[in-house]
Structure formats: structure tokens, C-alpha cells
N, C-alpha and C positions, 0 to 999 in steps of 0.2 A: 515373523508375523507382526503386522502393524499394531501399534499401541492404540490405534483409533478404531478398534473393532466395533464400538457402539455406533459408528457412522457408516459402516459397510452397507452397501445397497441403498444409501440415501443420497441426497442431491446437494452439491456445493456450487456456489458461484464465486468466481475470482475476477476482480476487475483489474485492468491493466495487465492482462495475462498473455499479451502477444509476444512478450520476450521478458528477459530478466527475472526478477524475483517472482512476479506473477506467473510466468510460465513454469518456473520450478514448482510453485505451490500447486498449480493445476495438475501437473504431472504426478507429483507425490500424493496428492489427495486421490487421484484416480488409481494409483497403485495401492492405496489403502482401501480400495473397494468402492469409492464414491463415484457417482455419475456427475461429471463436471461440466458446468457452463463456463466457457472461456470468453470473457468480455474484453474488448479493446476498442478504442476509437478507430483503429485501423482494421477494417473489415477483413482484408486479406490475411493479415497477421493472425487475427483471432481464429479464422477458419483453418489456417495451416496448423496451428497448435492443436485444435480439436481433432483434425484429421490424423495427426501424428499420434495422439493419445488413443483414438478409437474407443472401443468399449462404451459406446453410447454417448461419448462427449459431443457437445455441440457448441456453437458460437453465437454471440450476440455482439452487435456493434452499435454504440451510441456514445454521445459526448456526456461524460459524467458531470461536467460543469454547467450543463443545461438542465435545469430542474424539470422542465416539461418533457424533455427527451428521456430523462431517467424515469419519470412517472409513467410515460407511455411504455417504456421497456419493461417496467415492473408489472404493469397490467398484462402485457403480452406474455410474460413469463408465467404469471399466475394462471392465465387462461390455458396455456399450452403445456405446462409442465407441472403445475400443482405445487405441492409443499416444498419448502426449502429447509435444510438442516444446518447448513453452514454458509456464511457470507464472509468473504475476505475482501475488505476495502483496501485495496493495494495500489490502485492507479495513482501515479504521480509524475511530475515533470521536473527535470533539473534545468535551472536557468542560471547561466553564467553572467550574472549582473550584480552590481552593487545597489544599495539603497539609494544613494545620492544620484547615481548616473543611470539607474534603470529606466528604460523607456516606458511610457504609460502602458503600451500594449503588453510589454514583458511583465510588468507588475500585475496587471489584470489577469493575464494568462496563468501566472504562477499561483496567485491567490485563488482564482476561480477553480483551478484543478485541485490543488493540494489541500485547500481548506473547505471551500464551498462544495467541491466535488465529493469530499468525504461525508459532509452533512447530507447532501441530496441523496447519495447512495444509501445512507443509513435510513433516512426518512422513507424512501420509496421501497427498499427491499427488506429491511428488518421486520416490518409487519407480516411478511410472508413466512417467517421462521416459525416452525411448529415442531412438536415432538420433544422427546427427552432422551439425551441432551440435545441442545442446539447451541450454536457457537458463532460469534462474530470475531474476526481478526481484523486488526488495523495496522497497516505498515506506516510507521513514522520514520525516524532516522536518529542516529547518534548526533546528528547536527542539532537536534532538539534538546540535547542534554549538555551541550558545551557552548562556549562563546563562539559566535560566527568567525570564520577566518577564511583566508584564501580568496578564490575567485567566485565564490558562491554565497555571499551574504544574503542576497534576496531569497535564494533557495532555503538557507538555514532559517530565515525569518518565517517563511511559510511552514516549515516543518515544526517550528515551535507551536504554530497554530494547529497543525495536524495533531500534535501530541496533546494539546489542550482539549481538542475535540474528542480524542480517544479517551482521555481520562474522564471527561464529563459523560461520554456515552457509556463507559463502563458502569458508572453509577446508575444511570437510567435503566440499562439492560438488566442489571442485577435485580431490580424490582420485578422484572418479568421472568426471572429464572433463566436468563440467557447468559451463558458463559462468554468471557471476553479475553482475548489475547492481544496484547500490544507488542509489536515487533519493532525494535530500533536497530536496524542494520548499520554496520560501518561500511567502509569502502569495499565494494565488491565488483566483480567483473560483470557489469550490466551495461545497458545502453542508455541509462538515464542521463548521462552527460550529453547525449544527442537527442534530447527530448524535442527539439525543434522540428524533427522529422515528422512528428505527429501533430504539429501546430495546425489547427483549423484555419481555413483561409480568412475567416473573419478577424483573426489577430494580425494578419499581414506579416511582412518582414521575411528574412531569410528562413528557409525551411530546413537547412542543415547547418550544424555548427562546425567549427574548425576541428578536424580530427586530431590535430596535434595535442589537444587538451586531453585526449583519451588515454594516454599512456599509463597514468596512475590506475585507471580502472582496468585496463587490459592486463596489467601485471598482478592484479589482486585475485583472491580466491573466487570461485564461482558460487552462486547462491545456494547450490545444493549442500555446501558445507554447513549451512545453518539447520538443515532439515532435522537431524536427530534431536536437536534441542527444541525446535519448534514442535515436533511431534510429542516430545516428553511433556512440555508445558501444556499443550492442548489436552493431552490425555489426562492430565492432573486437574483439569477444570479451568485452565487459563491462568493468566498472570502477565507480567511485563518481562520481556526477554531482550536483553541488549547483546548483540553479536558484534563485538569489536574484532578487528583483524589486524591490529597494528602494534602488537607487543607492548601494551601498557600505555600508549599515548592517550587513548580515549579515556582510560581510567583517571590519569592525572589531570586531563583537561576537565573532566566532569567534576573532580574533587575541587579544582581551583574555582570553578564556577559556583559550586555549592558553598564553598568557604566565603567567596565574595558576597554572596547573597546573605549568608548568616552574619557576616561581619557588618553588613549594612543595616541589620535589624536594630531598630530603635523603639523601645517601649515608651509609649506616651500616655 
């Protein structure tokens, strides 16, 4: 029996649920008895997930980085479906670029989806949350808790921003008696490495990334490995959950970053 019994029969919306972590969340919330709205910028991907789930699941497609589009979608949701019990702000993109060499459209794309998209989603859909309890989940990344490295420093920089938004949002939502869960996943078998496939035409550039970079992701655990702990944290009223899959490397990297910050503290 699901630990989320208080949400059975109620409605959830998960952004970026056409694949990866969002798809897993949508499926598991439906299995917990919720009616799920599957959101993704890719209309066909969202519809396919909703069809697979069944049980009243339905899809919405809009660009979360477009404030007007998000607002229009929220108005449509409120008109057609009514109250919302759970909002999971999950949509994000992986950008294989550095800070110094990142092209302007890459930088805009990453920041507009991973940071502004989280803000717009919260502004437009959080006001629809009603009932007791109600919950907001935000997907950040372990990249927000360690020093950037590898081929994704621009991505890591945006996820630091996502984490800051999530922490600030937690405080604001607490004043409205809305529970919050912040999820920081490690390396998982998702398609985030190939985020360019969902790049809107207005950003230009190649639509697919080199699949050779995908090996690390494809060898990793699947997102459903996180679900028992996500369910546990949510059932307890929320919190911050870090799901590392790398045998201690994330822990040591997080400690090094925290130590460096503390060692740089100067009292004046």
C-alpha cells in the first residue's frame, strides 16, 4: 500500500514527464492513486506517457520557459480540471557546454528552462493547489551541491540556480501550509544528456547531441530506484532528498565544496 494515501483520488501535475525522472514520477503517483497530468514540451511524448498510464491520466504540452504559455496552460487547467493537490516542477535540460565557450542560445536555453521555467511554473500553478495536504516537488541535481566538473559546467551552474529557487520557494510555500520536497538526483539512466531533442526552433542549432556522450547515463540506475525514498520523504511532509548513485563520490565532493566555503568565511 502506498505511503501517499492522503493523495489518493486527487490530482497531480508533473512537468517534463515525457521521459526520465518525470515519467517515473507520473507513473508512480498514478500507482499511488492520483489522477496525473503529464506535461512536456513534446506533445507526442506527453500523450504517450498519459496513454500508457491510463486511469484518467491526461497530457498538456507547453514551453515552461515561456511565462505567457505557462499562464495560459494554468488557466486552461483550472477551467477544465479544477483543484490541484500536487505539483512536481521537474522539467529541465542538460546542456553540454562550458561557461566560457557556451553559445548565447545555449546559455539562454539552459537558464530559461532550468531556472526561469521553475519560477514560471511555480507562479502559474502553485496558486491552484488546494486541500490538505498539498505538495510541491522540485527536481534539482547533485550538480547543485558540488563543484562543477566534466563536460556540463553550464548545466551545473543552472542547477545551482534551480536549487536556490527551490530553497526560496520552500520558505514561501511554508507560509501557505504547502509541503515541499526538493529532489537532488545523481547520475541516472535518463535522456537529459540529449535535451537538445526538445529544443524549440527559436533557439536554433542542432536538435540532437552526439550519442557517444550517453554511455555514462545508459550504464546508470533507472529513476525508479529513487521512488521508495521519494515516497517516504513526501509522506513525512517533505524535505530535501539527495539520491547519489556513485558509491561515495558525491558525498566526498559535497564535503569538499562545503569545506571550501566554510574555510573561506571571514568575519568582518
